[in-house]
NUDREN-294861 format. One line per field, with one value per residue: residue number from 1; x, y, z of N, C-alpha, C, O, CB in turn; residue in three letters. Coordinates in nm, 2 decimals, decimal comma, padded with zeros to 4 digits, always signed. Glycine has a CB too. Example, Ala and Ser with C-alpha at 12.3 -4.5 7.8 and 13.67 -1.06 7.14 Angstrom:
<nodes>
num: (1; 2)
n.u: (+01,32; +01,28)
n.v: (-00,57; -00,22)
n.w: (+00,78; +00,71)
ca.u: (+01,23; +01,37)
ca.v: (-00,45; -00,11)
ca.w: (+00,78; +00,71)
c.u: (+01,32; +01,29)
c.v: (-00,33; +00,00)
c.w: (+00,78; +00,79)
o.u: (+01,42; +01,34)
o.v: (-00,33; +00,11)
o.w: (+00,85; +00,80)
cb.u: (+01,13; +01,41)
cb.v: (-00,45; -00,06)
cb.w: (+00,90; +00,57)
residu: (ALA; SER)
</nodes>
This chain:
<nodes>
num: (1; 2; 3; 4; 5; 6; 7; 8; 9; 10; 11; 12; 13; 14; 15; 16; 17; 18; 19; 20; 21; 22; 23; 24; 25; 26; 27; 28; 29; 30; 31; 32; 33; 34; 35; 36; 37; 38; 39; 40; 41; 42; 43; 44; 45; 46; 47; 48; 49; 50; 51; 52; 53; 54; 55; 56; 57; 58; 59; 60; 61; 62; 63; 64; 65; 66; 67; 68; 69; 70; 71; 72; 73; 74; 75; 76; 77; 78; 79; 80; 81; 82; 83; 84; 85; 86; 87; 88; 89; 90; 91; 92; 93; 94; 95; 96; 97; 98; 99; 100; 101; 102; 103; 104; 105; 106; 107; 108; 109; 110; 111; 112; 113; 114; 115; 116; 117; 118; 119; 120; 121; 122; 123; 124; 125; 126; 127; 128; 129; 130; 131; 132; 133; 134; 135; 136; 137)
n.u: (+06,40; +06,64; +06,95; +07,14; +07,01; +06,97; +07,25; +07,32; +07,07; +07,13; +07,37; +07,25; +07,10; +07,27; +07,40; +07,23; +07,18; +07,43; +07,44; +07,24; +07,29; +07,52; +07,41; +07,25; +07,42; +07,55; +07,36; +07,31; +07,55; +07,78; +07,68; +07,83; +07,86; +07,89; +08,03; +08,20; +08,37; +08,58; +08,86; +09,10; +09,34; +09,40; +09,49; +09,30; +09,29; +09,16; +08,98; +08,93; +08,66; +08,62; +08,68; +08,87; +09,00; +09,12; +09,24; +09,41; +09,45; +09,49; +09,29; +09,17; +09,08; +08,83; +08,73; +08,64; +08,44; +08,24; +08,15; +08,04; +07,85; +07,67; +07,61; +07,49; +07,24; +06,96; +06,80; +06,96; +07,24; +07,47; +07,78; +07,80; +07,94; +08,22; +08,32; +08,59; +08,92; +09,07; +08,92; +08,69; +08,41; +08,15; +08,24; +08,45; +08,54; +08,62; +08,93; +09,18; +09,50; +09,73; +09,96; +10,20; +10,24; +10,16; +09,94; +09,67; +09,36; +08,97; +08,76; +08,68; +08,70; +08,84; +08,61; +08,48; +08,72; +08,90; +08,78; +08,97; +09,17; +09,43; +09,43; +09,63; +09,88; +09,74; +09,76; +09,62; +09,55; +09,38; +09,34; +09,58; +09,60; +09,41; +09,51; +09,77; +09,62; +09,51; +09,70; +09,84; +09,68)
n.v: (+00,64; +00,47; +00,42; +00,46; +00,62; +00,82; +00,96; +01,13; +01,26; +01,46; +01,58; +01,71; +01,90; +02,04; +02,16; +02,32; +02,49; +02,62; +02,75; +02,92; +03,09; +03,21; +03,32; +03,54; +03,70; +03,79; +03,95; +04,17; +04,28; +04,59; +04,84; +05,03; +05,35; +05,47; +05,70; +05,65; +05,47; +05,57; +05,66; +05,94; +06,16; +06,07; +06,30; +06,49; +06,64; +06,97; +07,26; +07,62; +07,77; +08,02; +08,28; +08,49; +08,40; +08,08; +07,92; +07,64; +07,37; +07,15; +06,91; +06,72; +06,40; +06,31; +06,52; +06,65; +06,48; +06,45; +06,72; +06,74; +06,52; +06,68; +06,92; +06,86; +06,85; +06,66; +06,62; +06,72; +06,57; +06,66; +06,75; +06,95; +07,29; +07,38; +07,59; +07,87; +07,90; +08,10; +08,30; +08,28; +08,25; +08,01; +07,80; +07,61; +07,27; +06,94; +06,82; +06,68; +06,62; +06,60; +06,33; +06,34; +06,60; +06,75; +06,96; +07,10; +06,98; +07,00; +06,70; +06,53; +06,75; +06,71; +06,64; +06,34; +06,17; +05,96; +06,08; +06,17; +06,29; +06,49; +06,82; +06,97; +06,79; +06,54; +06,29; +06,05; +05,85; +05,65; +05,54; +05,45; +05,25; +05,09; +04,98; +04,88; +04,67; +04,51; +04,40; +04,23; +03,98)
n.w: (+04,56; +04,36; +04,46; +04,25; +04,04; +04,15; +04,24; +03,97; +03,91; +04,16; +04,10; +03,85; +03,96; +04,11; +03,93; +03,78; +03,99; +04,01; +03,75; +03,78; +03,96; +03,85; +03,66; +03,83; +03,94; +03,75; +03,62; +03,82; +03,85; +03,88; +03,62; +03,39; +03,27; +02,91; +02,96; +03,16; +03,10; +02,93; +02,95; +03,18; +03,06; +02,80; +02,54; +02,28; +01,98; +01,94; +01,77; +01,68; +01,50; +01,48; +01,25; +01,31; +01,54; +01,50; +01,72; +01,81; +02,00; +02,26; +02,47; +02,72; +02,64; +02,81; +02,92; +02,71; +02,60; +02,84; +02,83; +02,56; +02,62; +02,85; +02,70; +02,47; +02,24; +02,15; +01,93; +01,72; +01,50; +01,54; +01,69; +01,99; +02,01; +02,13; +02,41; +02,32; +02,46; +02,39; +02,23; +02,37; +02,26; +02,14; +01,94; +01,91; +01,77; +01,77; +01,64; +01,38; +01,37; +01,14; +01,10; +00,93; +00,82; +01,01; +01,01; +01,18; +01,14; +01,05; +01,07; +00,76; +00,58; +00,33; +00,08; -00,04; +00,01; +00,34; +00,61; +00,78; +00,58; +00,54; +00,42; +00,33; +00,28; +00,18; +00,32; +00,49; +00,79; +00,80; +00,56; +00,53; +00,69; +00,62; +00,39; +00,48; +00,64; +00,42; +00,27; +00,43; +00,40)
ca.u: (+06,47; +06,73; +07,12; +07,21; +06,96; +07,01; +07,39; +07,30; +07,00; +07,19; +07,45; +07,19; +07,07; +07,37; +07,47; +07,11; +07,20; +07,52; +07,38; +07,12; +07,38; +07,60; +07,29; +07,22; +07,56; +07,61; +07,24; +07,33; +07,69; +07,74; +07,66; +07,93; +07,81; +07,97; +08,13; +08,26; +08,45; +08,67; +09,00; +09,12; +09,48; +09,43; +09,45; +09,28; +09,29; +09,04; +09,04; +08,83; +08,66; +08,62; +08,81; +08,95; +09,09; +09,16; +09,32; +09,43; +09,51; +09,46; +09,19; +09,16; +08,92; +08,70; +08,67; +08,58; +08,29; +08,14; +08,07; +07,93; +07,69; +07,59; +07,52; +07,42; +07,08; +06,92; +06,73; +07,07; +07,33; +07,61; +07,82; +07,79; +08,05; +08,32; +08,41; +08,71; +08,98; +09,13; +08,83; +08,57; +08,32; +08,11; +08,33; +08,55; +08,53; +08,71; +09,00; +09,29; +09,66; +09,81; +10,09; +10,30; +10,32; +10,14; +09,83; +09,52; +09,21; +08,82; +08,77; +08,60; +08,76; +08,87; +08,53; +08,50; +08,79; +08,87; +08,76; +09,09; +09,26; +09,49; +09,41; +09,77; +09,94; +09,70; +09,80; +09,54; +09,60; +09,27; +09,37; +09,74; +09,59; +09,35; +09,63; +09,84; +09,54; +09,48; +09,83; +09,88; +09,60)
ca.v: (+00,66; +00,42; +00,46; +00,47; +00,74; +00,97; +01,07; +01,18; +01,35; +01,55; +01,64; +01,80; +01,99; +02,13; +02,21; +02,40; +02,59; +02,72; +02,84; +03,01; +03,15; +03,29; +03,41; +03,62; +03,72; +03,85; +04,04; +04,19; +04,34; +04,75; +04,85; +05,10; +05,41; +05,47; +05,78; +05,58; +05,41; +05,68; +05,67; +06,00; +06,16; +06,10; +06,41; +06,52; +06,79; +07,07; +07,37; +07,69; +07,79; +08,15; +08,31; +08,57; +08,34; +07,97; +07,83; +07,52; +07,34; +06,98; +06,88; +06,61; +06,33; +06,26; +06,65; +06,66; +06,38; +06,51; +06,84; +06,73; +06,50; +06,76; +07,04; +06,80; +06,81; +06,52; +06,66; +06,74; +06,51; +06,72; +06,76; +07,12; +07,33; +07,44; +07,75; +07,87; +07,93; +08,19; +08,39; +08,26; +08,23; +07,90; +07,81; +07,51; +07,15; +06,83; +06,82; +06,61; +06,67; +06,52; +06,23; +06,36; +06,72; +06,82; +07,01; +07,06; +07,06; +06,94; +06,59; +06,57; +06,85; +06,66; +06,56; +06,24; +06,10; +05,93; +06,14; +06,19; +06,30; +06,60; +06,91; +07,01; +06,70; +06,43; +06,21; +05,95; +05,75; +05,54; +05,48; +05,37; +05,14; +04,99; +04,95; +04,73; +04,54; +04,42; +04,36; +04,14; +03,88)
ca.w: (+04,46; +04,38; +04,46; +04,09; +03,99; +04,28; +04,21; +03,81; +03,98; +04,24; +03,98; +03,74; +04,04; +04,16; +03,80; +03,74; +04,04; +03,99; +03,65; +03,83; +04,06; +03,79; +03,59; +03,90; +03,96; +03,63; +03,62; +03,92; +03,84; +03,84; +03,51; +03,35; +03,14; +02,83; +03,01; +03,29; +03,01; +02,89; +03,05; +03,15; +03,01; +02,65; +02,48; +02,18; +01,93; +01,92; +01,67; +01,67; +01,37; +01,45; +01,16; +01,37; +01,62; +01,45; +01,82; +01,78; +02,07; +02,30; +02,59; +02,76; +02,57; +02,89; +02,97; +02,60; +02,60; +02,95; +02,80; +02,49; +02,74; +02,91; +02,62; +02,34; +02,17; +02,12; +01,81; +01,61; +01,49; +01,54; +01,85; +02,02; +01,99; +02,28; +02,42; +02,31; +02,59; +02,35; +02,22; +02,44; +02,17; +02,13; +01,83; +01,91; +01,75; +01,76; +01,50; +01,41; +01,33; +01,05; +01,13; +00,82; +00,79; +01,13; +01,01; +01,22; +01,07; +01,09; +01,01; +00,63; +00,52; +00,19; +00,03; -00,12; +00,06; +00,40; +00,71; +00,84; +00,49; +00,52; +00,30; +00,29; +00,22; +00,14; +00,41; +00,56; +00,87; +00,78; +00,43; +00,59; +00,80; +00,52; +00,29; +00,53; +00,63; +00,30; +00,21; +00,52; +00,40)
c.u: (+06,55; +06,87; +07,16; +07,16; +06,97; +07,09; +07,34; +07,19; +07,06; +07,29; +07,38; +07,16; +07,15; +07,43; +07,38; +07,16; +07,28; +07,48; +07,29; +07,20; +07,46; +07,53; +07,27; +07,31; +07,61; +07,52; +07,27; +07,45; +07,65; +07,76; +07,74; +07,90; +07,91; +08,09; +08,22; +08,36; +08,57; +08,75; +09,07; +09,29; +09,47; +09,39; +09,40; +09,29; +09,15; +09,06; +08,93; +08,81; +08,60; +08,74; +08,87; +09,01; +09,17; +09,25; +09,32; +09,51; +09,46; +09,39; +09,20; +09,03; +08,79; +08,62; +08,56; +08,39; +08,18; +08,06; +07,99; +07,86; +07,60; +07,53; +07,47; +07,29; +07,02; +06,88; +06,85; +07,18; +07,48; +07,64; +07,82; +07,94; +08,08; +08,36; +08,52; +08,79; +09,04; +09,01; +08,71; +08,43; +08,29; +08,16; +08,42; +08,50; +08,63; +08,80; +09,10; +09,42; +09,72; +09,96; +10,20; +10,32; +10,25; +10,04; +09,75; +09,44; +09,09; +08,82; +08,66; +08,61; +08,80; +08,74; +08,57; +08,64; +08,78; +08,86; +08,87; +09,22; +09,31; +09,46; +09,52; +09,84; +09,89; +09,69; +09,67; +09,57; +09,49; +09,32; +09,49; +09,72; +09,52; +09,45; +09,68; +09,76; +09,52; +09,63; +09,88; +09,80; +09,64)
c.v: (+00,55; +00,52; +00,52; +00,60; +00,87; +01,03; +01,15; +01,30; +01,49; +01,65; +01,74; +01,91; +02,11; +02,20; +02,35; +02,52; +02,67; +02,79; +02,95; +03,12; +03,25; +03,36; +03,56; +03,73; +03,83; +03,99; +04,14; +04,29; +04,48; +04,74; +04,99; +05,19; +05,42; +05,57; +05,75; +05,55; +05,44; +05,70; +05,84; +06,02; +06,13; +06,23; +06,42; +06,65; +06,88; +07,24; +07,48; +07,76; +07,94; +08,20; +08,43; +08,53; +08,24; +07,92; +07,70; +07,47; +07,17; +06,99; +06,76; +06,51; +06,29; +06,42; +06,66; +06,56; +06,44; +06,63; +06,81; +06,62; +06,56; +06,86; +06,96; +06,83; +06,74; +06,51; +06,68; +06,59; +06,51; +06,72; +06,90; +07,12; +07,35; +07,53; +07,77; +07,93; +08,06; +08,33; +08,44; +08,27; +08,05; +07,83; +07,67; +07,35; +07,07; +06,83; +06,70; +06,69; +06,53; +06,47; +06,28; +06,52; +06,81; +06,91; +07,00; +07,12; +06,95; +06,81; +06,62; +06,70; +06,82; +06,59; +06,44; +06,14; +06,06; +06,10; +06,23; +06,26; +06,47; +06,68; +06,95; +06,89; +06,60; +06,30; +06,15; +05,86; +05,63; +05,46; +05,40; +05,22; +05,04; +04,94; +04,84; +04,64; +04,49; +04,39; +04,25; +04,03; +03,81)
c.w: (+04,46; +04,39; +04,34; +04,00; +04,08; +04,25; +04,06; +03,87; +04,05; +04,17; +03,89; +03,84; +04,08; +04,03; +03,73; +03,87; +04,08; +03,88; +03,67; +03,88; +04,00; +03,73; +03,68; +03,92; +03,82; +03,61; +03,71; +03,97; +03,83; +03,70; +03,51; +03,24; +03,05; +02,86; +03,11; +03,22; +02,97; +02,96; +03,05; +03,12; +02,88; +02,62; +02,31; +02,10; +01,90; +01,84; +01,66; +01,56; +01,38; +01,37; +01,22; +01,48; +01,59; +01,55; +01,79; +01,94; +02,15; +02,44; +02,63; +02,68; +02,67; +02,90; +02,80; +02,59; +02,73; +02,88; +02,66; +02,55; +02,77; +02,84; +02,49; +02,35; +02,13; +01,99; +01,70; +01,63; +01,50; +01,67; +01,85; +02,06; +02,10; +02,31; +02,41; +02,43; +02,51; +02,34; +02,27; +02,37; +02,19; +01,97; +01,77; +01,87; +01,76; +01,63; +01,52; +01,35; +01,26; +01,10; +01,05; +00,84; +00,93; +01,12; +01,09; +01,17; +01,11; +01,01; +00,88; +00,57; +00,36; +00,18; -00,04; -00,08; +00,21; +00,50; +00,72; +00,72; +00,53; +00,41; +00,25; +00,24; +00,14; +00,20; +00,48; +00,65; +00,85; +00,69; +00,46; +00,63; +00,73; +00,44; +00,35; +00,58; +00,55; +00,28; +00,33; +00,49; +00,31)
o.u: (+06,56; +06,89; +07,23; +07,23; +06,97; +07,06; +07,32; +07,23; +07,04; +07,29; +07,44; +07,19; +07,12; +07,52; +07,42; +07,19; +07,26; +07,49; +07,27; +07,17; +07,48; +07,57; +07,26; +07,27; +07,69; +07,57; +07,23; +07,45; +07,54; +07,83; +07,73; +07,91; +08,03; +08,20; +08,32; +08,47; +08,67; +08,71; +09,10; +09,37; +09,57; +09,28; +09,45; +09,29; +09,05; +09,16; +08,82; +08,91; +08,53; +08,86; +08,96; +09,08; +09,29; +09,35; +09,22; +09,61; +09,40; +09,43; +09,25; +08,91; +08,68; +08,50; +08,44; +08,27; +08,06; +07,94; +07,88; +07,74; +07,48; +07,42; +07,41; +07,24; +07,02; +06,91; +06,82; +07,20; +07,57; +07,56; +07,83; +08,02; +08,00; +08,44; +08,59; +08,74; +09,06; +09,01; +08,65; +08,34; +08,38; +08,07; +08,45; +08,40; +08,74; +08,75; +09,10; +09,43; +09,74; +10,05; +10,32; +10,43; +10,29; +10,02; +09,71; +09,43; +09,11; +08,86; +08,57; +08,51; +08,77; +08,74; +08,68; +08,67; +08,66; +08,91; +08,87; +09,33; +09,23; +09,46; +09,52; +09,85; +09,96; +09,63; +09,60; +09,62; +09,53; +09,35; +09,51; +09,79; +09,54; +09,45; +09,66; +09,80; +09,49; +09,61; +09,99; +09,83; +09,58)
o.v: (+00,51; +00,63; +00,63; +00,66; +00,99; +01,15; +01,27; +01,42; +01,60; +01,78; +01,84; +02,02; +02,23; +02,29; +02,45; +02,63; +02,76; +02,91; +03,04; +03,24; +03,35; +03,48; +03,67; +03,85; +03,93; +04,11; +04,25; +04,36; +04,52; +04,66; +05,07; +05,15; +05,39; +05,56; +05,82; +05,60; +05,36; +05,77; +05,88; +05,92; +06,18; +06,28; +06,34; +06,76; +06,84; +07,31; +07,43; +07,81; +07,99; +08,18; +08,47; +08,61; +08,26; +07,87; +07,64; +07,53; +07,09; +07,08; +06,68; +06,55; +06,26; +06,45; +06,67; +06,59; +06,45; +06,64; +06,86; +06,64; +06,54; +06,91; +07,02; +06,83; +06,77; +06,40; +06,64; +06,52; +06,43; +06,70; +06,96; +07,03; +07,34; +07,59; +07,69; +08,01; +08,15; +08,43; +08,54; +08,31; +07,98; +07,82; +07,63; +07,31; +07,12; +06,85; +06,63; +06,81; +06,42; +06,55; +06,25; +06,56; +06,93; +06,96; +06,89; +07,24; +06,84; +06,80; +06,71; +06,74; +06,91; +06,48; +06,43; +06,05; +06,08; +06,21; +06,35; +06,28; +06,56; +06,63; +06,98; +06,90; +06,55; +06,20; +06,24; +05,77; +05,52; +05,34; +05,29; +05,12; +04,92; +04,82; +04,72; +04,53; +04,37; +04,27; +04,20; +03,94; +03,71)
o.w: (+04,58; +04,34; +04,33; +03,92; +04,05; +04,22; +04,08; +03,88; +04,00; +04,19; +03,85; +03,80; +04,08; +04,04; +03,66; +03,83; +04,16; +03,90; +03,60; +03,84; +04,06; +03,72; +03,62; +03,92; +03,82; +03,59; +03,66; +04,07; +03,78; +03,65; +03,61; +03,12; +03,08; +02,81; +03,15; +03,26; +02,97; +03,06; +02,94; +03,14; +02,83; +02,67; +02,22; +02,16; +01,84; +01,86; +01,64; +01,51; +01,29; +01,40; +01,15; +01,54; +01,63; +01,50; +01,75; +01,98; +02,08; +02,52; +02,56; +02,67; +02,64; +02,89; +02,80; +02,57; +02,71; +02,87; +02,65; +02,50; +02,74; +02,88; +02,41; +02,45; +02,01; +01,93; +01,58; +01,73; +01,49; +01,77; +01,75; +02,10; +02,19; +02,24; +02,48; +02,50; +02,59; +02,41; +02,26; +02,45; +02,23; +01,89; +01,66; +01,94; +01,75; +01,52; +01,62; +01,31; +01,29; +01,12; +01,10; +00,88; +00,96; +01,23; +01,09; +01,14; +01,18; +00,90; +00,88; +00,51; +00,28; +00,23; -00,10; -00,16; +00,25; +00,47; +00,68; +00,75; +00,54; +00,30; +00,13; +00,12; +00,05; +00,16; +00,52; +00,60; +00,88; +00,71; +00,41; +00,62; +00,76; +00,43; +00,31; +00,57; +00,58; +00,26; +00,31; +00,58; +00,29)
cb.u: (+06,53; +06,71; +07,22; +07,16; +06,82; +07,05; +07,56; +07,21; +06,95; +07,24; +07,49; +07,06; +07,04; +07,48; +07,47; +06,93; +07,17; +07,64; +07,31; +07,03; +07,46; +07,69; +07,13; +07,19; +07,64; +07,58; +07,10; +07,33; +07,78; +07,84; +07,51; +08,03; +07,74; +07,91; +08,07; +08,20; +08,40; +08,63; +09,14; +09,04; +09,58; +09,37; +09,58; +09,19; +09,36; +08,99; +09,06; +08,81; +08,58; +08,60; +08,77; +08,89; +09,04; +09,21; +09,28; +09,52; +09,52; +09,62; +09,04; +09,17; +08,95; +08,75; +08,82; +08,71; +08,35; +08,24; +08,17; +07,95; +07,70; +07,65; +07,63; +07,43; +07,04; +06,81; +06,64; +07,17; +07,30; +07,61; +07,97; +07,67; +08,07; +08,44; +08,41; +08,73; +09,10; +09,21; +08,81; +08,58; +08,37; +07,96; +08,43; +08,61; +08,49; +08,64; +09,09; +09,26; +09,77; +09,81; +10,06; +10,24; +10,28; +10,26; +09,78; +09,48; +09,22; +08,69; +08,73; +08,47; +08,89; +09,00; +08,46; +08,50; +08,88; +08,94; +08,74; +09,13; +09,20; +09,61; +09,33; +09,87; +10,00; +09,77; +09,91; +09,49; +09,62; +09,13; +09,40; +09,81; +09,51; +09,25; +09,74; +09,94; +09,46; +09,39; +09,94; +09,87; +09,48)
cb.v: (+00,78; +00,32; +00,33; +00,31; +00,72; +00,96; +00,96; +01,03; +01,28; +01,48; +01,54; +01,73; +01,93; +02,06; +02,07; +02,30; +02,59; +02,69; +02,76; +02,94; +03,05; +03,25; +03,32; +03,58; +03,55; +03,73; +03,98; +04,08; +04,28; +04,89; +04,84; +05,03; +05,54; +05,48; +05,88; +05,46; +05,40; +05,79; +05,54; +06,04; +06,07; +06,01; +06,48; +06,47; +06,79; +07,10; +07,30; +07,77; +07,66; +08,23; +08,35; +08,67; +08,30; +07,98; +07,84; +07,51; +07,46; +06,86; +06,90; +06,63; +06,15; +06,17; +06,80; +06,60; +06,18; +06,56; +06,97; +06,71; +06,50; +06,82; +07,20; +06,65; +06,83; +06,48; +06,81; +06,92; +06,48; +06,85; +06,68; +07,19; +07,41; +07,40; +07,82; +07,93; +07,81; +08,14; +08,39; +08,35; +08,29; +07,91; +07,91; +07,51; +07,14; +06,71; +06,96; +06,47; +06,72; +06,61; +06,07; +06,31; +06,80; +06,89; +07,00; +07,07; +07,08; +07,05; +06,47; +06,56; +06,89; +06,57; +06,62; +06,30; +06,16; +05,80; +06,05; +06,04; +06,27; +06,58; +07,02; +07,07; +06,66; +06,41; +06,29; +05,89; +05,81; +05,58; +05,59; +05,45; +05,18; +05,04; +05,06; +04,73; +04,53; +04,50; +04,50; +04,19; +03,91)
cb.w: (+04,47; +04,31; +04,49; +03,99; +03,95; +04,42; +04,17; +03,67; +04,07; +04,34; +03,89; +03,65; +04,14; +04,25; +03,68; +03,77; +04,09; +03,97; +03,56; +03,95; +04,12; +03,73; +03,60; +03,98; +03,97; +03,50; +03,64; +03,96; +03,70; +03,92; +03,46; +03,33; +03,16; +02,73; +03,04; +03,37; +02,93; +02,86; +02,98; +03,22; +03,08; +02,55; +02,50; +02,18; +01,80; +02,08; +01,51; +01,76; +01,28; +01,58; +00,98; +01,40; +01,69; +01,33; +01,94; +01,63; +02,15; +02,31; +02,56; +02,91; +02,48; +03,08; +03,02; +02,49; +02,65; +03,09; +02,78; +02,35; +02,85; +03,00; +02,55; +02,32; +02,12; +02,21; +01,84; +01,66; +01,42; +01,48; +01,92; +02,15; +01,91; +02,30; +02,54; +02,20; +02,66; +02,22; +02,15; +02,55; +02,02; +02,15; +01,87; +02,06; +01,67; +01,77; +01,46; +01,34; +01,49; +00,93; +01,10; +00,65; +00,61; +01,18; +00,95; +01,33; +00,86; +01,03; +01,13; +00,65; +00,61; +00,17; -00,04; -00,27; +00,04; +00,42; +00,81; +00,91; +00,34; +00,51; +00,33; +00,40; +00,29; +00,06; +00,51; +00,50; +01,02; +00,74; +00,30; +00,75; +00,94; +00,44; +00,26; +00,65; +00,66; +00,16; +00,17; +00,66; +00,40)
residu: (MET; LYS; GLU; GLY; LYS; LYS; LYS; PRO; VAL; MET; ILE; GLY; PHE; ILE; VAL; VAL; CYS; LEU; GLY; LEU; ALA; SER; ALA; ILE; ALA; TYR; MET; SER; ARG; PRO; LYS; ARG; SER; GLY; LEU; ASP; SER; VAL; PRO; ARG; GLY; GLN; MET; ILE; TRP; VAL; LYS; CYS; ARG; ASN; PRO; ASP; CYS; GLY; ALA; GLU; TYR; GLN; ILE; ASP; ASN; LYS; ASP; TYR; TRP; GLU; TYR; ILE; GLU; LYS; HIS; ARG; ASN; PRO; MET; LEU; LEU; SER; ALA; PRO; SER; LEU; ILE; CYS; ARG; ASP; CYS; GLU; ASN; LYS; SER; VAL; PHE; ARG; ALA; VAL; LYS; CYS; GLU; LYS; CYS; GLY; LEU; ILE; PHE; PHE; HIS; GLY; THR; VAL; HIS; GLY; ASN; PHE; ALA; ASP; THR; CYS; PRO; GLU; CYS; GLY; PHE; SER; LYS; MET; GLU; GLU; GLN; ARG; LYS; SER; GLY; HIS; GLU; GLN; ARG)
</nodes>
């Protein structure tokens, strides 16, 4: 092989080897499950549906998702209920706290509106975010 053609062939060979090494490194990296990516320390609201209880409190988001993953039924689309810390019934579900009036309620309480629309004052954070997003364009 002539000296002039040898150099481009070697450079091409090196580029292919580097690309192959990068692909192998990418494919063999440790995979993180969805639950591993949920940070600890972020609190969410939950509420008891038991009419005799109605407890409202916060739990760690990671604890919530770990419970859901452990107790979920793949045949159902809804999340399983948690055990209430007050009445000890399986009647606790994720809830929302209205940023305007402070009411704690379940998603989708106000039919035909955004899922986080407050049944007390009508405020929806999602709606406000969409409005402000459209105004910026």
